[in-house]
C-alpha positions as CSV (number, residue, x, y, z in Angstrom):
1,M,-0.1,-0.1,-0.4
2,R,2.9,2.7,0.7
3,T,4.6,2.1,-2.7
4,P,1.3,3.2,-4.6
5,L,0.7,6.2,-2.3
6,L,4.1,7.0,-2.6
7,A,4.1,6.7,-6.2
8,L,0.6,8.8,-6.1
9,A,2.3,11.9,-3.7
10,L,5.5,11.8,-6.2
11,L,3.4,12.2,-9.3
12,L,1.0,15.1,-7.6
13,A,3.5,17.4,-5.9
14,P,4.8,19.0,-9.4
15,V,1.0,19.2,-10.7
16,L,0.1,21.0,-7.4
17,T,3.4,23.6,-7.5
18,A,3.2,24.1,-11.5
19,D,1.8,27.7,-10.8
20,A,3.8,28.8,-7.6
21,Q,7.2,27.8,-9.0
22,S,9.5,30.5,-8.2
23,A,13.2,30.5,-8.9
24,E,14.6,28.6,-6.0
25,E,11.9,25.8,-7.2
26,C,13.5,25.3,-10.4
27,R,16.6,24.0,-8.6
28,P,15.8,20.5,-9.5
29,L,15.8,21.5,-13.2
30,R,19.1,23.0,-12.6
31,D,20.7,20.2,-10.9
32,R,19.5,17.3,-13.2
33,M,20.2,19.6,-16.5
34,L,23.5,20.1,-18.9
35,S,22.9,21.5,-22.0
36,G,19.3,21.4,-22.0
37,H,19.0,17.8,-21.2
38,L,17.8,16.2,-18.2
39,F,19.7,13.6,-16.9
40,E,17.8,10.2,-15.4
41,L,19.8,8.9,-12.1
42,P,21.2,5.4,-13.4
43,I,20.7,1.5,-11.7
44,L,24.0,0.3,-12.0
45,Q,26.1,3.1,-10.6
46,Q,26.0,6.1,-8.6
47,S,25.8,9.7,-10.5
48,A,27.9,12.6,-10.8
49,L,24.9,15.1,-10.0
50,V,24.3,17.1,-6.4
51,T,21.2,16.8,-5.9
52,T,18.8,16.9,-2.7
53,H,16.3,13.8,-3.3
54,I,14.3,11.3,-1.9
55,G,13.7,7.8,-4.0
56,M,12.0,4.8,-3.2
57,R,13.1,1.3,-5.3
58,T,10.9,-2.0,-5.2
59,G,11.8,-5.2,-6.9
60,I,11.6,-9.0,-7.3
61,A,15.0,-10.9,-8.1
62,R,15.5,-14.2,-9.6
63,Y,19.0,-16.3,-8.6
64,H,19.9,-19.2,-10.4
65,V,23.0,-21.0,-9.0
66,P,24.0,-24.2,-11.0
67,D,26.0,-26.9,-9.9
68,V,24.9,-26.6,-5.9
69,P,27.3,-29.4,-3.8
70,V,25.1,-31.6,-1.5
71,G,26.8,-34.3,-1.2
72,D,30.2,-36.1,-2.3
73,T,29.3,-36.2,-5.7
74,R,25.5,-35.1,-5.8
75,R,24.8,-31.7,-7.3
76,L,22.1,-30.2,-8.1
77,D,20.6,-26.6,-9.7
78,A,18.7,-24.6,-7.7
79,L,16.7,-21.6,-7.9
80,L,16.1,-18.8,-5.5
81,L,13.4,-15.9,-5.8
82,G,13.7,-12.9,-3.6
83,F,12.4,-9.5,-2.5
84,Q,14.3,-5.9,-2.0
85,E,12.8,-2.7,-0.9
86,T,15.8,0.5,-0.8
87,L,15.1,3.8,0.2
88,D,17.7,6.4,-0.9
89,V,18.5,10.4,0.5
90,G,20.3,12.9,-0.8
91,L,21.0,16.2,1.1
92,R,22.5,19.2,-1.2
93,L,24.6,21.2,1.7
94,T,26.4,23.4,-1.4
95,D,26.3,23.9,-4.8
96,W,29.1,21.7,-5.2
97,L,29.0,19.3,-2.0
98,A,26.2,16.9,-0.8
99,L,25.6,13.8,1.5
100,A,24.0,10.5,0.0
101,G,23.0,7.4,1.3
102,F,20.8,4.6,1.1
103,A,19.1,1.9,3.2
104,Q,18.0,-1.7,1.9
105,G,16.3,-4.9,2.6
106,V,16.8,-7.8,0.9
107,G,15.4,-11.2,1.3
108,I,15.9,-14.2,-0.9
109,L,14.3,-17.9,-0.1
110,G,14.4,-21.5,-2.1
111,S,11.5,-21.5,-4.7
112,T,11.5,-25.5,-4.6
113,P,12.4,-28.1,-2.0
114,P,15.4,-29.1,-3.2
115,A,16.4,-25.6,-3.7
116,L,15.1,-24.7,-0.2
117,I,17.2,-27.4,1.4
118,A,20.0,-26.9,-0.7
119,R,20.4,-23.3,-0.7
120,G,18.0,-22.3,2.0
121,G,17.4,-18.4,1.9
122,S,18.6,-15.3,3.6
123,V,18.1,-11.9,4.8
124,D,20.2,-8.8,4.7
125,L,19.7,-4.9,6.0
126,V,22.1,-3.2,4.0
127,G,23.1,0.8,4.9
128,Q,25.6,3.2,3.2
129,A,26.4,6.6,3.7
130,G,29.1,9.3,1.9
131,L,29.9,12.8,0.5
132,V,29.4,13.8,-3.2
133,L,32.0,16.4,-4.6
134,R,31.6,18.1,-7.3
135,L,34.9,19.0,-9.2
136,L,33.9,20.6,-12.5
137,R,30.7,21.6,-14.2
138,N,31.2,23.2,-17.5
139,E,27.3,24.1,-19.3
140,A,28.7,24.9,-22.9
141,S,30.3,21.2,-23.1
142,G,27.4,20.1,-21.0
143,S,29.9,18.5,-18.5
144,Q,29.8,17.3,-14.9
145,V,32.7,15.4,-12.7
146,S,32.4,14.6,-9.3
147,L,34.2,12.2,-6.8
148,R,31.9,10.1,-4.2
149,A,33.5,8.4,-1.0
150,N,31.2,6.0,0.9
151,G,30.8,3.7,3.9
152,G,28.8,0.8,4.2
153,Y,27.6,-2.0,6.4
154,D,25.6,-5.2,5.8
155,K,24.3,-7.4,8.1
156,G,22.6,-10.8,7.2
157,R,21.7,-14.1,8.7
158,S,21.5,-17.2,6.1
159,L,19.1,-19.8,6.6
160,T,20.8,-23.3,6.4
161,L,18.6,-26.5,6.1
162,L,21.2,-28.7,4.6
163,P,23.7,-28.6,7.8
164,F,20.7,-28.7,10.1
165,T,18.9,-32.0,8.1
166,R,22.4,-33.9,8.0
167,A,22.8,-33.4,11.8
168,I,19.5,-35.0,12.5
169,I,19.9,-37.9,10.2
170,N,23.4,-38.5,11.6
171,N,22.3,-38.6,15.3
172,P,19.1,-40.8,15.0
173,L,18.6,-40.8,18.8
174,L,17.8,-37.1,19.1
175,T,14.3,-36.1,20.9
176,L,12.7,-33.3,19.5
177,D,13.4,-31.3,22.4
178,D,17.0,-31.8,21.5
179,V,16.5,-30.8,18.2
180,F,14.4,-27.5,19.0
181,N,16.2,-26.7,22.1
182,G,19.6,-28.3,21.8
183,D,22.7,-27.1,19.4
184,I,21.1,-28.8,16.5
185,A,19.2,-25.8,16.4
186,Q,22.3,-23.8,15.8
187,Y,22.9,-25.7,12.1
188,L,19.7,-23.9,11.0
189,Q,20.9,-20.2,10.7
190,V,24.4,-18.2,9.9
191,P,24.7,-14.7,10.6
192,S,27.3,-12.7,8.6
193,S,28.4,-8.8,8.2
194,E,30.2,-7.2,6.0
195,T,32.0,-3.7,6.3
196,T,32.7,-1.7,3.3
197,V,34.5,1.8,2.0
198,N,34.3,2.6,-1.1
199,G,34.9,5.6,-3.5
200,G,35.1,6.3,-7.7
201,V,34.8,9.1,-9.8
202,Y,31.8,10.1,-11.9
203,L,31.1,11.7,-14.9
204,A,28.0,13.1,-16.6
205,Q,27.9,14.2,-20.5
206,A,24.9,15.6,-22.3
207,L,25.2,15.0,-25.9
208,G,23.0,17.6,-26.8
209,A,19.3,17.8,-25.6
210,S,18.1,14.5,-26.3
211,F,21.2,11.9,-25.6
212,S,24.0,11.9,-22.6
213,V,26.4,9.6,-21.3
214,Q,27.0,8.7,-17.8
215,A,30.4,7.0,-16.7
216,S,32.1,5.8,-13.7
217,A,35.0,4.1,-12.2
218,S,34.9,2.8,-8.5
219,A,37.1,0.7,-6.0
220,E,35.6,-1.1,-2.7
221,Y,37.4,-3.2,0.1
222,A,35.1,-5.2,2.1
223,W,35.9,-6.8,5.4
224,Q,33.6,-9.7,5.8
225,K,32.8,-11.8,9.1
226,R,30.7,-15.5,8.6
227,E,29.4,-17.2,12.2
228,P,28.7,-21.1,11.2
229,F,27.9,-23.6,14.1
230,D,30.6,-26.0,14.7
231,A,29.8,-29.1,16.7
232,V,33.8,-30.2,17.4
233,A,34.3,-26.5,19.0
234,G,31.1,-26.7,20.5
235,G,29.7,-23.2,19.5
236,R,30.0,-20.8,16.5
237,V,33.6,-20.2,15.0
238,V,34.3,-16.8,13.1
239,Q,35.4,-17.2,9.6
240,D,36.9,-13.9,8.2
241,T,37.6,-13.4,4.5
242,Y,37.8,-9.9,2.3
243,A,37.0,-8.7,-1.1
244,V,38.3,-5.9,-3.3
245,R,36.3,-5.0,-6.1
246,V,36.5,-2.6,-9.0
247,D,33.5,-1.3,-11.1
248,L,33.4,-0.1,-14.5
249,S,30.3,1.4,-16.0
250,A,28.5,3.4,-18.2
251,A,25.1,4.6,-19.3
252,L,23.7,5.6,-22.2
253,T,20.0,7.8,-22.3
254,A,17.8,8.6,-25.2
255,D,15.1,11.1,-24.2
256,L,12.3,11.3,-27.0
257,R,11.2,14.6,-25.2
258,P,13.0,17.3,-26.9
259,A,13.0,15.9,-30.6
260,L,9.3,14.2,-30.5
261,G,7.1,16.0,-28.0
262,I,7.2,11.9,-26.2
263,P,8.0,12.5,-22.1
264,I,9.7,8.9,-22.2
265,A,13.5,8.5,-21.9
266,V,15.5,4.9,-22.2
267,M,18.6,4.3,-20.7
268,G,20.8,1.3,-21.4
269,E,23.5,0.7,-18.8
270,Y,26.7,-1.9,-18.3
271,L,28.6,-2.9,-15.4
272,F,31.9,-4.6,-15.6
273,R,33.5,-6.1,-11.9
274,T,36.4,-7.1,-11.3
275,G,38.7,-7.8,-8.4
276,R,39.7,-10.4,-5.5
277,Q,37.2,-12.6,-3.2
278,T,38.9,-14.9,-0.3
279,F,37.5,-17.8,1.0
280,V,37.9,-20.1,3.9
281,D,39.6,-23.2,3.5
282,L,39.4,-22.8,-0.6
283,P,41.5,-21.1,-2.9
284,H,40.7,-17.3,-3.6
285,R,38.9,-16.0,-6.5
286,T,39.2,-13.4,-9.3
287,L,36.1,-11.7,-9.9
288,H,34.9,-11.6,-13.1
289,S,31.4,-10.3,-14.2
290,S,29.1,-8.4,-16.4
291,T,25.8,-6.5,-15.6
292,L,23.3,-5.4,-18.4
293,A,20.8,-3.1,-17.5
294,L,17.5,-1.5,-19.0
295,G,15.3,1.3,-17.7
296,V,12.5,3.2,-19.2
297,Y,11.6,6.8,-17.0
298,Y,8.4,9.0,-17.6
299,S,10.8,12.3,-18.6
300,G,7.6,15.2,-18.6
301,R,8.9,16.9,-14.9
302,Q,11.7,18.1,-13.8
303,H,11.2,17.1,-10.2
304,L,10.1,13.2,-10.8
305,Q,12.1,10.2,-11.9
306,F,9.4,7.6,-12.3
307,G,10.0,4.2,-14.4
308,V,10.5,0.6,-14.6
309,G,14.3,-1.0,-15.0
310,A,15.4,-4.8,-15.4
311,A,19.0,-6.1,-15.1
312,T,20.6,-9.7,-15.2
313,T,24.1,-10.5,-14.0
314,L,26.6,-13.2,-15.4
315,K,28.9,-14.6,-13.3
316,L,28.6,-14.1,-10.2
317,A,30.8,-15.4,-7.1
318,P,29.7,-19.1,-6.4
319,L,28.3,-20.2,-3.2
320,Q,29.9,-22.2,-0.7
321,G,28.1,-25.7,0.0
322,L,29.4,-28.8,2.2
323,D,29.8,-32.8,1.5
324,T,28.7,-35.5,3.4
325,E,32.1,-35.1,5.4
326,D,31.2,-31.1,6.0
327,E,34.1,-30.4,3.8
328,T,33.3,-27.2,1.9
329,M,32.9,-27.2,-1.6
330,V,31.4,-24.7,-4.2
331,S,29.0,-24.4,-6.5
332,G,28.9,-23.4,-10.6
333,D,28.8,-19.4,-11.5
334,P,25.2,-18.2,-10.5
335,K,23.5,-15.9,-12.5
336,L,21.0,-12.9,-11.1
337,S,18.4,-11.5,-12.8
338,Y,16.0,-8.9,-11.6
339,G,13.0,-5.9,-11.9
340,Q,12.5,-2.4,-10.4
341,L,10.2,-0.2,-10.0
342,I,11.8,3.4,-9.3
343,L,10.3,6.6,-8.0
344,R,12.4,9.6,-6.8
345,Y,11.5,12.8,-6.0
346,I,13.9,16.1,-6.6
347,F,13.5,19.1,-4.6
């Protein structure tokens, strides 16, 4: 219910104030426009724009994981479905400096009994905040360049039915009370967390009134922690890993409004990620993934960004699993696809 109400409020706000716009109320137009082109904020990267805004993104996801290890030799494909809700905000402090951040909740669950047992599900709460510093804005060339620096934290919990099921099978004398109140229940979930710092350089370049390019190069370092239950240790053990991620992204926008009078903008995006991911008791892995996205937006209101987007990511980092001896194994390369409804109001 909240999303439709927010959509209605965002759509009506510019209409209700259209007859009383002052010079300051035209601020969103100045912040979003270069050389007559109205910029849309991308899905796969942050923006070079310095704005005050509030937005909501609601999405559903399809997560396919091939060759999930469930035994010494047995593997199966797992399909998981997920839901995502994101609130993002920006606060312009000056013409060249702004605060920006987001809060996000993500839930994912196996869609079939085999997938539920093999991969279970997970819930993650993510937050990130940082600064946007504008280095260059040239109206004549239609260029803006900014730096961003952020810190973030991700706290999650995974549902792990496979170790829980194996623990019961390996202890046939367990009672129901042992299962729910003993150490066996600890196998059901694995707490995890990730602390990140990242920064990058961002470009917004207008190509006339109808077209634009946005591009970025950024790097991120992540400290990761998992706490699986270990029966031998008699409690949870801490597994520390890290990840280094380098992202290169570009987005091309075509707005039909200036040339044809149709208030529709189409944006195609590409994100390439490389880096390094460490594992516990497994060889480290070089990251190598590509993401494609397409967004369609209403471009008739300078205060409003409203649209839908879809994205797919290939060759994500494999997931970990256990064989019958509880030795760690990895899956094939997962594939993630998701769609989003995007609502954002620029003040």
